[in-house]
MDTraj code that builds the backbone (N, CA, C; nanometers):
import mdtraj as md
import numpy as np

residues = "MET CYS ARG ASN PHE GLN PRO GLU ARG SER GLU GLN GLU ARG ASN GLY PHE ARG SER TRP SER TRP GLN PRO GLY ALA PHE PRO GLY CYS GLN ARG ASN LYS ARG ASN PRO TYR GLU SER LEU THR LEU ASP ALA LEU GLY GLN LYS PHE PRO PRO GLN ARG CYS HIS LEU TYR ASP ALA PHE SER TRP ARG VAL ARG ARG LEU ARG VAL SER ARG GLU VAL CYS ASP PHE ASP VAL LEU ILE VAL TRP ARG LYS VAL HIS GLY GLU TRP THR ARG PHE PHE LEU PHE SER THR PHE ASP ALA THR VAL THR VAL GLY ALA LEU LEU ARG ALA TRP LYS ALA ARG TRP GLY ILE GLU VAL ILE HIS ARG TYR ILE LYS GLN ASN LEU GLY LEU GLY ARG CYS ARG CYS ARG THR ILE GLN ALA GLN GLU ASN TRP ALA TRP CYS VAL PHE GLU ALA PHE HIS ALA VAL LEU LYS ILE ARG ARG GLU GLU PRO GLY ARG THR TRP ARG SER ALA GLN GLN ARG ALA ALA LEU GLU ALA LYS THR ASP VAL LEU THR GLU VAL LYS PRO ASP PRO THR VAL LEU ASN ALA ALA".split()
xyz = np.array([
    [-10.7337, 11.0890, -8.1508],
    [-10.8534, 10.9955, -8.1645],
    [-10.9231, 11.0415, -8.2819],
    [-10.9594, 10.9452, -8.3762],
    [-11.0515, 10.9719, -8.4987],
    [-11.1839, 11.0154, -8.4255],
    [-11.2482, 11.0998, -8.4992],
    [-11.3782, 11.1479, -8.4476],
    [-11.4818, 11.1654, -8.5519],
    [-11.6038, 11.1316, -8.5245],
    [-11.7142, 11.1704, -8.6195],
    [-11.7096, 11.1013, -8.7414],
    [-11.6998, 10.9743, -8.7469],
    [-11.7015, 10.8955, -8.8877],
    [-11.8109, 10.8129, -8.9089],
    [-11.8576, 10.8132, -9.0223],
    [-11.9867, 10.7303, -9.0725],
    [-11.9359, 10.6563, -9.1951],
    [-11.9924, 10.5423, -9.2271],
    [-11.9556, 10.4677, -9.3410],
    [-11.9853, 10.5318, -9.4721],
    [-11.9163, 10.5105, -9.5805],
    [-11.9492, 10.5732, -9.7034],
    [-11.9301, 10.4610, -9.8045],
    [-12.0212, 10.4339, -9.8959],
    [-12.0246, 10.3280, -9.9877],
    [-11.9750, 10.4016, -10.1233],
    [-11.8684, 10.3280, -10.1831],
    [-11.8152, 10.3863, -10.2895],
    [-11.7631, 10.2694, -10.3895],
    [-11.7121, 10.3057, -10.5072],
    [-11.6582, 10.2094, -10.5892],
    [-11.5200, 10.1485, -10.5340],
    [-11.4536, 10.2370, -10.4524],
    [-11.3254, 10.1940, -10.3902],
    [-11.3673, 10.0802, -10.2845],
    [-11.4718, 10.0935, -10.2160],
    [-11.5170, 10.0049, -10.1192],
    [-11.5433, 9.8657, -10.1928],
    [-11.6027, 9.8665, -10.3019],
    [-11.6416, 9.7476, -10.3748],
    [-11.5105, 9.6714, -10.4189],
    [-11.4114, 9.7519, -10.4388],
    [-11.2802, 9.6918, -10.4699],
    [-11.1992, 9.6550, -10.3646],
    [-11.2518, 9.6636, -10.2402],
    [-11.1833, 9.6157, -10.1236],
    [-11.0959, 9.7304, -10.0554],
    [-11.1109, 9.8492, -10.1039],
    [-11.0333, 9.9526, -10.0267],
    [-11.1209, 10.0167, -9.9173],
    [-11.0700, 10.0086, -9.7990],
    [-11.1345, 10.0504, -9.6780],
    [-11.1609, 10.2018, -9.6976],
    [-11.2776, 10.2507, -9.6625],
    [-11.3067, 10.3926, -9.6663],
    [-11.3880, 10.4342, -9.5481],
    [-11.3521, 10.5564, -9.5012],
    [-11.4182, 10.6166, -9.3912],
    [-11.4710, 10.7491, -9.4324],
    [-11.5823, 10.7955, -9.3642],
    [-11.6409, 10.9183, -9.3935],
    [-11.6782, 11.0048, -9.2787],
    [-11.6639, 11.1275, -9.2771],
    [-11.6899, 11.2121, -9.1534],
    [-11.8265, 11.2724, -9.1684],
    [-11.8943, 11.2696, -9.0674],
    [-12.0338, 11.3328, -9.0620],
    [-12.0426, 11.4251, -8.9360],
    [-12.0859, 11.5501, -8.9542],
    [-12.0676, 11.6317, -8.8386],
    [-12.1593, 11.5980, -8.7164],
    [-12.2694, 11.5386, -8.7290],
    [-12.3472, 11.5075, -8.6174],
    [-12.3228, 11.3804, -8.5575],
    [-12.2276, 11.2958, -8.6036],
    [-12.2027, 11.1562, -8.5481],
    [-12.1331, 11.1636, -8.4179],
    [-12.1471, 11.0574, -8.3473],
    [-12.0841, 11.0549, -8.2164],
    [-11.9292, 11.0237, -8.2439],
    [-11.8558, 11.0631, -8.1402],
    [-11.7021, 11.0404, -8.1585],
    [-11.6631, 10.9027, -8.1866],
    [-11.5786, 10.8725, -8.2738],
    [-11.5372, 10.7431, -8.3024],
    [-11.5203, 10.7170, -8.4512],
    [-11.4540, 10.6061, -8.4941],
    [-11.4569, 10.5730, -8.6300],
    [-11.5554, 10.4627, -8.6596],
    [-11.6104, 10.4767, -8.7681],
    [-11.7143, 10.3748, -8.8081],
    [-11.6581, 10.2764, -8.9135],
    [-11.6811, 10.1621, -8.9005],
    [-11.6199, 10.0592, -8.9916],
    [-11.7134, 10.0306, -9.1027],
    [-11.6709, 9.9942, -9.2210],
    [-11.7529, 9.9740, -9.3383],
    [-11.7962, 9.8204, -9.3637],
    [-11.7634, 9.7350, -9.2701],
    [-11.7867, 9.6025, -9.2997],
    [-11.9212, 9.5474, -9.2377],
    [-11.9224, 9.4510, -9.1594],
    [-12.0563, 9.3930, -9.1126],
    [-12.1156, 9.4842, -9.0074],
    [-12.0396, 9.5432, -8.9246],
    [-12.0908, 9.6355, -8.8208],
    [-12.0609, 9.7739, -8.8634],
    [-12.1512, 9.8357, -8.9433],
    [-12.1132, 9.9715, -8.9933],
    [-12.1268, 10.0751, -8.8827],
    [-12.1793, 10.0526, -8.7717],
    [-12.1957, 10.1583, -8.6671],
    [-12.1081, 10.1324, -8.5542],
    [-12.0059, 10.0423, -8.5702],
    [-11.9070, 10.0229, -8.4582],
    [-11.8171, 10.1355, -8.4386],
    [-11.8028, 10.1877, -8.3233],
    [-11.7377, 10.3005, -8.2841],
    [-11.5911, 10.2597, -8.2637],
    [-11.4837, 10.3251, -8.3300],
    [-11.3494, 10.2805, -8.3102],
    [-11.2599, 10.4137, -8.2790],
    [-11.1843, 10.3894, -8.1744],
    [-11.0765, 10.4933, -8.1503],
    [-10.9559, 10.4452, -8.2300],
    [-10.8415, 10.5324, -8.2059],
    [-10.7178, 10.4877, -8.2675],
    [-10.6625, 10.3610, -8.2108],
    [-10.6879, 10.3612, -8.0810],
    [-10.6423, 10.2450, -7.9947],
    [-10.7252, 10.1235, -8.0474],
    [-10.8556, 10.1385, -8.0705],
    [-10.9318, 10.0215, -8.1196],
    [-10.8863, 9.9882, -8.2575],
    [-10.8592, 10.0835, -8.3418],
    [-10.8069, 10.0522, -8.4705],
    [-10.6738, 9.9685, -8.4645],
    [-10.5856, 10.0021, -8.3720],
    [-10.4605, 9.9312, -8.3529],
    [-10.4955, 9.7909, -8.3108],
    [-10.6042, 9.7659, -8.2339],
    [-10.6299, 9.6342, -8.1892],
    [-10.6997, 9.5547, -8.3016],
    [-10.7764, 9.6214, -8.3918],
    [-10.8448, 9.5542, -8.5044],
    [-10.7312, 9.5107, -8.5993],
    [-10.6227, 9.5846, -8.6100],
    [-10.5231, 9.5521, -8.7085],
    [-10.3794, 9.5269, -8.6397],
    [-10.3708, 9.4121, -8.5858],
    [-10.2488, 9.3749, -8.5136],
    [-10.1400, 9.3586, -8.6252],
    [-10.0129, 9.3350, -8.5774],
    [-9.9016, 9.3406, -8.6742],
    [-9.9276, 9.2122, -8.7799],
    [-9.9835, 9.1164, -8.7481],
    [-10.0105, 8.9967, -8.8303],
    [-10.0977, 9.0274, -8.9504],
    [-10.1770, 9.1372, -8.9261],
    [-10.2770, 9.1758, -9.0368],
    [-10.2289, 9.2877, -9.1164],
    [-10.0992, 9.3348, -9.0873],
    [-10.0375, 9.4543, -9.1661],
    [-9.9316, 9.3946, -9.2611],
    [-9.9161, 9.4793, -9.3645],
    [-9.8202, 9.4400, -9.4650],
    [-9.6764, 9.4619, -9.4114],
    [-9.5875, 9.3717, -9.4366],
    [-9.4469, 9.4010, -9.3891],
    [-9.3587, 9.4750, -9.4941],
    [-9.3006, 9.5698, -9.4479],
    [-9.1997, 9.6518, -9.5302],
    [-9.0560, 9.6190, -9.4930],
    [-8.9929, 9.5430, -9.5805],
    [-8.8526, 9.4910, -9.5390],
    [-8.7559, 9.5991, -9.5231],
    [-8.7680, 9.7067, -9.6003],
    [-8.6770, 9.8158, -9.5925],
    [-8.6660, 9.8897, -9.4549],
    [-8.7836, 9.8755, -9.3829],
    [-8.7844, 9.9304, -9.2464],
    [-8.8026, 9.8324, -9.1354],
    [-8.8336, 9.7102, -9.1775],
    [-8.8747, 9.6064, -9.0769],
    [-8.9932, 9.6508, -8.9942],
    [-9.0847, 9.7192, -9.0604],
    [-9.2054, 9.7620, -8.9992],
    [-9.3283, 9.6931, -9.0720],
    [-9.4388, 9.6859, -8.9942],
    [-9.5601, 9.6401, -9.0539],
    [-9.6559, 9.7604, -9.0509],
    [-9.7180, 9.7723, -9.1640],
    [-9.8122, 9.8993, -9.1893],
    [-9.9399, 9.8623, -9.2496],
    [-10.0378, 9.9287, -9.1947],
    [-10.1795, 9.9108, -9.2585],
    [-10.2284, 10.0538, -9.2932],
    [-10.2750, 10.0745, -9.4139],
    [-10.3144, 10.1987, -9.4544],
    [-10.4654, 10.2042, -9.4643],
    [-10.5247, 10.3039, -9.4099],
    [-10.6784, 10.3285, -9.4085],
    [-10.7093, 10.4561, -9.4542],
    [-10.8022, 10.4565, -9.5588],
    [-10.8493, 10.5873, -9.6193],
    [-10.9592, 10.6373, -9.5518],
    [-10.9502, 10.7741, -9.5190],
    [-11.0656, 10.8423, -9.4487],
    [-11.1097, 10.9583, -9.5401],
    [-11.2403, 10.9389, -9.5753],
    [-11.3007, 11.0555, -9.6583],
    [-11.3761, 11.1548, -9.5744],
    [-11.3515, 11.2798, -9.6002],
    [-11.4137, 11.3888, -9.5263],
    [-11.4712, 11.4887, -9.6343],
    [-11.5626, 11.5674, -9.5996],
    [-11.6175, 11.6740, -9.6809],
    [-11.5017, 11.7713, -9.7275],
    [-11.4123, 11.8020, -9.6282],
    [-11.3090, 11.8992, -9.6657],
    [-11.2029, 11.8315, -9.7535],
    [-11.1351, 11.7232, -9.7015],
    [-11.0402, 11.6488, -9.7642],
    [-11.0266, 11.5072, -9.7265],
    [-10.9677, 11.4290, -9.8133],
    [-10.9368, 11.2893, -9.7697],
    [-10.7950, 11.2780, -9.7098],
    [-10.7815, 11.1798, -9.6330],
    [-10.6543, 11.1561, -9.5687],
    [-10.6372, 11.0214, -9.5379],
    [-10.5108, 10.9852, -9.5060],
    [-10.4847, 10.8316, -9.4818],
    [-10.4380, 10.8243, -9.3317],
    [-10.4892, 10.7182, -9.2727],
    [-10.4276, 10.6977, -9.1385],
    [-10.3473, 10.5630, -9.1584],
    [-10.2212, 10.5778, -9.1188],
    [-10.1283, 10.4595, -9.1312],
    [-10.0969, 10.4090, -8.9949],
    [-10.1288, 10.2794, -8.9733],
    [-10.1043, 10.2190, -8.8434],
    [-9.9677, 10.1458, -8.8586],
    [-9.8648, 10.1999, -8.7939],
    [-9.7247, 10.1489, -8.8101],
    [-9.6899, 10.0754, -8.6858],
    [-9.6525, 9.9449, -8.7085],
    [-9.6137, 9.8571, -8.6014],
    [-9.4480, 9.8426, -8.6274],
    [-9.3847, 9.8555, -8.5154],
    [-9.2338, 9.8337, -8.5209],
    [-9.1977, 9.7603, -8.3906],
    [-9.0837, 9.6863, -8.4130],
    [-9.0395, 9.6106, -8.2968],
    [-8.9264, 9.7071, -8.2206],
    [-8.9667, 9.7132, -8.0797],
    [-8.8725, 9.7866, -7.9981],
    [-8.8510, 9.6993, -7.8764],
    [-8.7183, 9.6546, -7.8565],
    [-8.6705, 9.5670, -7.7565],
    [-8.7487, 9.4339, -7.7726],
    [-8.7744, 9.3867, -7.8908],
    [-8.8318, 9.2581, -7.9110],
    [-8.9906, 9.2527, -7.9009],
    [-9.0562, 9.3697, -7.8762],
    [-9.1939, 9.3803, -7.8737],
    [-9.2501, 9.4715, -7.9763],
    [-9.3611, 9.4348, -8.0269],
    [-9.4456, 9.5314, -8.1280],
    [-9.4920, 9.6433, -8.0545],
    [-9.4654, 9.7610, -8.0992],
    [-9.5227, 9.8849, -8.0649],
    [-9.5724, 9.9582, -8.1842],
    [-9.6796, 10.0376, -8.1598],
    [-9.7361, 10.0980, -8.2725],
    [-9.7474, 10.2447, -8.2586],
    [-9.7484, 10.3141, -8.3669],
    [-9.7846, 10.4582, -8.3729],
    [-9.8579, 10.4880, -8.4995],
    [-9.9169, 10.5878, -8.5019],
    [-10.0087, 10.6365, -8.6220],
    [-9.9534, 10.7513, -8.6960],
    [-9.9607, 10.7519, -8.8304],
    [-9.9183, 10.8580, -8.9114],
    [-10.0383, 10.8980, -8.9902],
    [-10.0606, 11.0336, -9.0020],
    [-10.1603, 11.0812, -9.0873],
    [-10.1150, 11.1532, -9.2020],
    [-10.1604, 11.1192, -9.3175],
    [-10.1128, 11.1735, -9.4552],
    [-10.2219, 11.2303, -9.5322],
    [-10.1962, 11.3470, -9.5774],
    [-10.3009, 11.4094, -9.6767],
    [-10.2413, 11.4021, -9.8116],
    [-10.1331, 11.3285, -9.8499],
    [-10.0906, 11.3076, -9.9792],
    [-10.2079, 11.2250, -10.0580],
    [-10.1830, 11.2343, -10.1906],
    [-10.2727, 11.1576, -10.2795],
    [-10.2677, 11.0077, -10.2503],
    [-10.3791, 10.9440, -10.2809],
    [-10.3705, 10.8042, -10.2632],
    [-10.2811, 10.7245, -10.3430],
    [-10.2368, 10.7853, -10.4624],
    [-10.1382, 10.7226, -10.5547],
    [-9.9997, 10.7219, -10.4877],
    [-9.9736, 10.7951, -10.3898],
    [-9.8354, 10.7911, -10.3263],
    [-9.8331, 10.6643, -10.2401],
    [-9.7249, 10.5767, -10.2620],
    [-9.7147, 10.4485, -10.2023],
    [-9.6847, 10.4635, -10.0486],
    [-9.7103, 10.3572, -9.9750],
    [-9.6822, 10.3526, -9.8322],
    [-9.5307, 10.3752, -9.8156],
    [-9.4521, 10.2950, -9.9007],
    [-9.3114, 10.3068, -9.8779],
    [-9.2569, 10.4428, -9.8923],
    [-9.3093, 10.5201, -9.9965],
    [-9.2718, 10.6586, -10.0214],
    [-9.3165, 10.7502, -9.8859],
    [-9.4310, 10.7151, -9.8310],
    [-9.4720, 10.7944, -9.7157],
    [-9.3776, 10.7561, -9.5961],
    [-9.3352, 10.6358, -9.5815],
    [-9.2585, 10.5967, -9.4728],
    [-9.1235, 10.6614, -9.4943],
    [-9.0647, 10.6631, -9.6070],
    [-8.9389, 10.7238, -9.6348],
    [-8.9362, 10.8773, -9.6029],
    [-9.0371, 10.9409, -9.6534],
    [-9.0582, 11.0844, -9.6285],
    [-9.0632, 11.1113, -9.4675],
    [-9.1504, 11.0221, -9.3948],
    [-9.1559, 11.0424, -9.2594],
    [-9.0249, 11.0260, -9.1787],
    [-8.9444, 10.9203, -9.2246],
    [-8.8224, 10.8953, -9.1696],
    [-8.7233, 11.0027, -9.1938],
    [-8.7220, 11.0572, -9.3129],
    [-8.6394, 11.1707, -9.3406],
    [-8.6746, 11.2905, -9.2571],
    [-8.7984, 11.3301, -9.2472],
    [-8.8414, 11.4367, -9.1665],
    [-8.8114, 11.4204, -9.0195],
    [-8.8327, 11.2939, -8.9715],
    [-8.7994, 11.2776, -8.8223],
    [-8.6484, 11.2777, -8.8003],
    [-8.5659, 11.2398, -8.8883],
    [-8.4265, 11.2469, -8.8820],
    [-8.3900, 11.3957, -8.8751],
    [-8.4519, 11.4849, -8.9564],
    [-8.4137, 11.6325, -8.9487],
    [-8.4540, 11.6821, -8.8104],
    [-8.5696, 11.6420, -8.7768],
    [-8.6266, 11.6992, -8.6397],
    [-8.5236, 11.6512, -8.5269],
    [-8.4737, 11.5373, -8.5200],
    [-8.3825, 11.4849, -8.4176],
    [-8.2527, 11.5740, -8.4310],
    [-8.1996, 11.5866, -8.5595],
    [-8.0747, 11.6586, -8.5699],
    [-8.0933, 11.8050, -8.5299],
    [-8.2074, 11.8585, -8.5583],
    [-8.2286, 11.9963, -8.5225],
    [-8.2474, 12.0041, -8.3711],
    [-8.3078, 11.9189, -8.3124],
    [-8.3074, 11.9221, -8.1617],
    [-8.1781, 11.9152, -8.0966],
    [-8.0934, 11.8250, -8.1376],
    [-7.9582, 11.8141, -8.0893],
    [-7.8825, 11.9388, -8.1084],
    [-7.8995, 12.0045, -8.2337],
    [-7.8208, 12.1345, -8.2494],
    [-7.8771, 12.2347, -8.1549],
    [-8.0070, 12.2497, -8.1385],
    [-8.0688, 12.3512, -8.0496],
    [-8.0215, 12.3291, -7.9097],
    [-8.0134, 12.1916, -7.8603],
    [-7.9746, 12.1777, -7.7234],
    [-7.8281, 12.2156, -7.7061],
    [-7.7383, 12.1590, -7.8022],
    [-7.6000, 12.1923, -7.7953],
    [-7.5600, 12.3370, -7.8080],
    [-7.6368, 12.4244, -7.8869],
    [-7.6037, 12.5634, -7.9101],
    [-7.6799, 12.6500, -7.8140],
    [-7.7566, 12.5954, -7.7367],
    [-7.8479, 12.6860, -7.6498],
    [-7.9459, 12.7675, -7.7275],
    [-7.9903, 12.7146, -7.8339],
    [-8.0846, 12.7942, -7.9139],
    [-8.2390, 12.7682, -7.8605],
    [-8.2493, 12.6904, -7.7665],
    [-8.3726, 12.6901, -7.6870],
    [-8.3965, 12.8139, -7.6210],
    [-8.2898, 12.8794, -7.5716],
    [-8.3024, 13.0112, -7.4991],
    [-8.3109, 13.1113, -7.5956],
    [-8.2762, 13.0924, -7.7233],
    [-8.2741, 13.2087, -7.8226],
    [-8.4192, 13.2470, -7.8611],
    [-8.4411, 13.3734, -7.8507],
    [-8.5789, 13.4270, -7.8838],
    [-8.5755, 13.4847, -8.0254],
    [-8.4768, 13.4535, -8.1056],
    [-8.4588, 13.5109, -8.2390],
    [-8.5697, 13.4620, -8.3360],
    [-8.6124, 13.5383, -8.4163],
    [-8.7168, 13.5009, -8.5186],
    [-8.6526, 13.4869, -8.6586],
    [-8.5474, 13.5589, -8.6879],
    [-8.4922, 13.5472, -8.8282],
    [-8.3714, 13.4430, -8.8251],
    [-8.3354, 13.3974, -8.9403],
    [-8.2243, 13.3037, -8.9518],
    [-8.0954, 13.3769, -8.9104],
    [-8.0752, 13.4932, -8.9614],
    [-7.9570, 13.5753, -8.9351],
    [-7.9313, 13.5918, -8.7879],
    [-8.0372, 13.6253, -8.7123],
    [-8.0249, 13.6360, -8.5732],
    [-7.9929, 13.5103, -8.4980],
    [-8.0506, 13.3871, -8.5560],
    [-8.0044, 13.2612, -8.5012],
    [-7.8630, 13.2301, -8.5298],
    [-7.8110, 13.2666, -8.6482],
    [-7.6791, 13.2517, -8.6886],
    [-7.5860, 13.3360, -8.5957],
    [-7.6243, 13.4484, -8.5711],
    [-7.5447, 13.5282, -8.4773],
    [-7.5395, 13.4659, -8.3323],
    [-7.6561, 13.4234, -8.2876],
    [-7.6575, 13.3466, -8.1657],
    [-7.5714, 13.2357, -8.1615],
    [-7.5739, 13.1503, -8.2696],
    [-7.4908, 13.0369, -8.2733],
    [-7.3506, 13.0648, -8.2778],
    [-7.3145, 13.1708, -8.3421],
    [-7.1662, 13.2250, -8.3517],
    [-7.1283, 13.2587, -8.2080],
    [-7.1991, 13.3182, -8.1307],
    [-7.1703, 13.3707, -8.0013],
    [-7.1502, 13.2463, -7.9147],
    [-7.2408, 13.1497, -7.9193],
    [-7.2193, 13.0239, -7.8515],
    [-7.0926, 12.9461, -7.8848],
    [-7.0560, 12.9503, -8.0153],
    [-6.9364, 12.8862, -8.0614],
    [-6.8129, 12.9503, -7.9963],
    [-6.8177, 13.0869, -8.0055],
    [-6.7036, 13.1689, -7.9436],
    [-6.6905, 13.1403, -7.7938],
    [-6.8164, 13.1316, -7.7250],
    [-6.7990, 13.1128, -7.5822],
    [-6.7452, 12.9661, -7.5532],
    [-6.7937, 12.8715, -7.6258],
    [-6.7517, 12.7346, -7.6199],
    [-6.5895, 12.7254, -7.6373],
    [-6.5377, 12.7970, -7.7396],
    [-6.4009, 12.7954, -7.7773],
    [-6.3222, 12.8637, -7.6595],
    [-6.3754, 12.9741, -7.6029],
    [-6.3131, 13.0364, -7.4898],
    [-6.3018, 12.9482, -7.3715],
    [-6.4022, 12.8752, -7.3413],
    [-6.4108, 12.7760, -7.2252],
    [-6.3037, 12.6741, -7.2548],
    [-6.2940, 12.6200, -7.3835],
    [-6.1963, 12.5162, -7.4141],
    [-6.0553, 12.5709, -7.4056],
    [-6.0363, 12.6925, -7.4435],
    [-5.8970, 12.7621, -7.4292],
    [-5.8596, 12.7618, -7.2766],
    [-5.9390, 12.8019, -7.1974],
    [-5.9194, 12.8025, -7.0505],
    [-5.8901, 12.6588, -6.9997],
    [-5.9583, 12.5631, -7.0438],
    [-5.9412, 12.4291, -6.9943],
    [-5.8133, 12.3699, -7.0431],
    [-5.7652, 12.4042, -7.1662],
    [-5.6427, 12.3651, -7.2176],
    [-5.5298, 12.4239, -7.1279],
    [-5.5411, 12.5585, -7.0971],
    [-5.4425, 12.6333, -7.0236],
    [-5.4305, 12.5682, -6.8797],
    [-5.5382, 12.5353, -6.8129],
    [-5.5399, 12.4854, -6.6802],
    [-5.6377, 12.3562, -6.6826],
    [-5.5706, 12.2492, -6.7171],
    [-5.6591, 12.1122, -6.7268],
    [-5.7240, 12.0801, -6.6003],
    [-5.6875, 12.1138, -6.4894],
    [-5.7481, 12.0724, -6.3628],
    [-5.8737, 12.1474, -6.3296],
    [-5.9153, 12.2540, -6.4026],
    [-6.0287, 12.3442, -6.3809],
    [-6.1504, 12.2804, -6.4202],
    [-6.2559, 12.2891, -6.3452],
    [-6.3952, 12.2344, -6.3783],
    [-6.4508, 12.3201, -6.4864],
    [-6.5597, 12.2608, -6.5553],
    [-6.6227, 12.3277, -6.6660],
    [-6.6817, 12.4585, -6.6187],
    [-6.7527, 12.4457, -6.5075],
    [-6.8187, 12.5701, -6.4568],
    [-6.7216, 12.6927, -6.4234],
    [-6.6042, 12.6412, -6.3585],
    [-6.5009, 12.7435, -6.3259],
    [-6.4411, 12.8012, -6.4565],
    [-6.4196, 12.7180, -6.5564],
    [-6.3621, 12.7578, -6.6801],
    [-6.4680, 12.8503, -6.7593],
    [-6.5898, 12.8371, -6.7396],
    [-6.6957, 12.9159, -6.7956],
    [-6.6916, 13.0645, -6.7311],
    [-6.6888, 13.0577, -6.5990],
    [-6.6740, 13.1865, -6.5268],
    [-6.5428, 13.2606, -6.5660],
    [-6.4238, 13.1921, -6.5721],
    [-6.3136, 13.2601, -6.6076],
    [-6.3121, 13.3111, -6.7473],
    [-6.3670, 13.2341, -6.8480],
    [-6.3820, 13.2783, -6.9785],
    [-6.4617, 13.3973, -6.9899],
    [-6.5755, 13.4036, -6.8990],
    [-6.6681, 13.5275, -6.9007],
    [-6.6012, 13.6438, -6.8459],
    [-6.5131, 13.6306, -6.7358],
    [-6.4443, 13.7421, -6.6910],
    [-6.3399, 13.8027, -6.7899],
    [-6.2736, 13.7037, -6.8651],
    [-6.1698, 13.7588, -6.9611],
    [-6.2495, 13.8295, -7.0796],
    [-6.3642, 13.7758, -7.1213],
    [-6.4388, 13.8345, -7.2260],
    [-6.4920, 13.9860, -7.1729],
    [-6.5408, 13.9894, -7.0556],
    [-6.5798, 14.1142, -6.9992],
    [-6.4575, 14.2164, -6.9964],
    [-6.3397, 14.1642, -6.9644],
    [-6.2249, 14.2559, -6.9485],
    [-6.1827, 14.2993, -7.0896],
    [-6.1985, 14.2067, -7.1952],
    [-6.1547, 14.2457, -7.3260],
    [-6.2513, 14.3472, -7.3753],
    [-6.3849, 14.3356, -7.3548],
    [-6.4753, 14.4285, -7.4008],
    [-6.4694, 14.5718, -7.3187],
    [-6.4392, 14.5631, -7.1913],
    [-6.4284, 14.6934, -7.1206],
    [-6.2967, 14.7669, -7.1490],
    [-6.1936, 14.6952, -7.1750],
    [-6.0723, 14.7693, -7.1971],
    [-6.0331, 14.7770, -7.3478],
    [-6.1197, 14.7287, -7.4280],
    [-6.1137, 14.7349, -7.5737],
    [-5.9842, 14.6565, -7.6323],
    [-5.9442, 14.5609, -7.5492],
    [-5.8408, 14.4846, -7.6081],
    [-5.8890, 14.3846, -7.7044],
    [-5.8093, 14.3801, -7.8217],
    [-5.8552, 14.2866, -7.9238],
    [-5.8507, 14.1391, -7.8854],
    [-5.9371, 14.0615, -7.9157],
    [-5.9371, 13.9174, -7.8917],
    [-5.8371, 13.8455, -7.9675],
    [-5.8009, 13.7329, -7.9209],
    [-5.6974, 13.6550, -7.9820],
    [-5.7560, 13.6029, -8.1291],
    [-5.6843, 13.6469, -8.2433],
    [-5.7343, 13.6157, -8.3824],
    [-5.7463, 13.4666, -8.4069],
    [-5.6624, 13.3813, -8.3423],
    [-5.6735, 13.2469, -8.3656],
    [-5.8025, 13.1856, -8.3174],
    [-5.8521, 13.2413, -8.1951],
    [-5.9786, 13.1896, -8.1546],
    [-6.0901, 13.2269, -8.2468],
    [-6.0846, 13.3359, -8.3130],
    [-6.1945, 13.3782, -8.4112],
    [-6.1885, 13.2928, -8.5367],
    [-6.0601, 13.2632, -8.5758],
    [-6.0386, 13.1857, -8.6971],
    [-6.0794, 13.0396, -8.6749],
    [-6.0726, 12.9919, -8.5476],
    [-6.1049, 12.8561, -8.5290],
    [-6.2630, 12.8365, -8.5356],
    [-6.3434, 12.9449, -8.5140],
    [-6.4786, 12.9272, -8.5282],
    [-6.5191, 12.9250, -8.6732],
])
top = md.Topology()
chain = top.add_chain()
for i, resn in enumerate(residues, 1):
    res = top.add_residue(resn, chain, resSeq=i)
    for name in ("N", "CA", "C"):
        top.add_atom(name, md.element.get_by_symbol(name[0]), res)
traj = md.Trajectory(xyz[None], top)
């Protein structure tokens, strides 16, 4: 929720650029700079004030976006109301940007999509490698953890290839017993498994 906003008059406002200003004593909400300067707006209300029809269409993304500049004593930032079609219906989300006003909305959207893509890929890698259980703080420790997970995965696959009827859980237990035996008896593991990783 936007909070504590009061209208601010500036040259940008005279040029049609919407501006918002933060005042510490104001009541929660966003204040609009037009006819009703003390109208309180939440993010939900902003979304209702700027439906998809009132937002600019960006063909590269098939999204409709409205950019609103917010001025604060500490720093200025932009609120982007982004409308996109999901299953045939318009849904919205909000992006907050502290980039300079000269950065275009298209550039902001490309940066956000790239960042979100990285987040999704990282989440899949963490889930598949079990990194969610890893308490490692350094990159080297995470690499070691990932190497151990790959080794365990290859050991389970080896057991499943040898005995195709075995369940995944049973293959995990058998691979764990073999690894324990290898460690306790100091038997060297199969070098082909190490090279496969």
